[in-house]
C-alpha positions as CSV (number, residue, x, y, z in Angstrom):
1,X,-4.4,-9.2,-0.4
2,X,-1.7,-11.9,1.0
3,X,-0.3,-12.6,-2.7
4,X,2.6,-10.8,-4.1
5,X,0.4,-9.2,-7.0
6,X,0.5,-6.2,-9.9
7,X,-2.6,-4.1,-10.6
8,X,-2.3,-2.8,-14.1
9,X,-4.4,0.6,-15.0
10,X,-6.4,-0.3,-17.9
11,X,-7.3,3.0,-19.1
12,X,-3.3,4.3,-19.1
13,X,-1.9,0.9,-20.6
14,X,-0.9,1.2,-24.5
15,X,0.1,-2.1,-24.7
16,X,3.2,-2.2,-25.7
17,X,4.7,-5.0,-24.5
18,X,7.8,-4.2,-22.5
19,X,6.6,-4.7,-19.6
20,X,5.4,-8.7,-20.6
21,X,9.3,-8.8,-21.9
22,X,10.6,-7.9,-19.0
23,X,8.6,-10.4,-16.3
24,X,11.4,-12.4,-15.6
25,X,8.4,-15.2,-14.5
26,X,6.1,-14.3,-17.2
27,X,3.2,-13.1,-15.3
28,X,2.1,-10.9,-18.0
29,X,0.4,-11.1,-21.3
30,X,-1.1,-8.7,-23.5
31,X,-5.1,-9.6,-23.4
32,X,-7.9,-9.3,-26.0
33,X,-9.8,-6.6,-24.4
34,X,-9.8,-3.2,-25.7
35,X,-9.0,-0.2,-23.6
36,X,-10.9,3.4,-24.4
37,X,-8.0,4.5,-25.9
38,X,-8.0,1.6,-28.3
39,X,-5.2,-0.7,-27.1
40,X,-5.2,-4.0,-26.0
41,X,-4.1,-3.8,-22.5
42,X,-1.7,-5.7,-20.3
43,X,-2.8,-8.3,-17.8
44,X,-1.8,-10.0,-14.9
45,X,-2.3,-14.0,-13.8
46,X,0.4,-15.6,-12.4
47,X,0.4,-17.4,-8.9
48,X,4.4,-17.3,-9.3
49,X,5.0,-13.3,-8.8
50,X,7.9,-12.4,-6.8
51,X,7.2,-8.5,-6.9
52,X,10.6,-7.8,-8.3
53,X,9.3,-4.4,-9.5
54,X,10.8,-5.3,-12.8
55,X,7.2,-4.4,-15.1
56,X,7.0,-1.4,-12.9
57,X,10.7,-0.2,-13.9
58,X,10.5,-0.8,-17.7
59,X,6.9,0.5,-17.9
60,X,7.0,3.8,-20.0
61,X,3.5,4.9,-18.9
62,X,3.8,6.3,-15.4
63,X,0.8,4.8,-13.0
64,X,-0.1,2.4,-15.3
65,X,1.6,-0.2,-13.0
66,X,1.9,-0.8,-9.3
67,X,3.2,-3.6,-7.6
68,X,2.1,-5.1,-4.6
69,X,4.7,-7.4,-1.7
70,X,2.3,-9.6,0.5
71,X,3.3,-9.0,3.6
72,X,5.6,-11.7,6.0
73,X,3.8,-13.2,8.3
């Protein structure tokens, strides 16, 4: 992938919203879909991601969020 982005592991997310609040660019929202645990999980949808990692650092669920930073050409 050539752009910064965040991958949310839907099955790990409990929809607490901590990452949504922590994102300085507003790249994350709580979606309407429900995972197998019964939680509305977080969705990533933005071109503004700087791959700062704030969402990753504040998430209480290990493995729920992975941040990818685009390689410079």
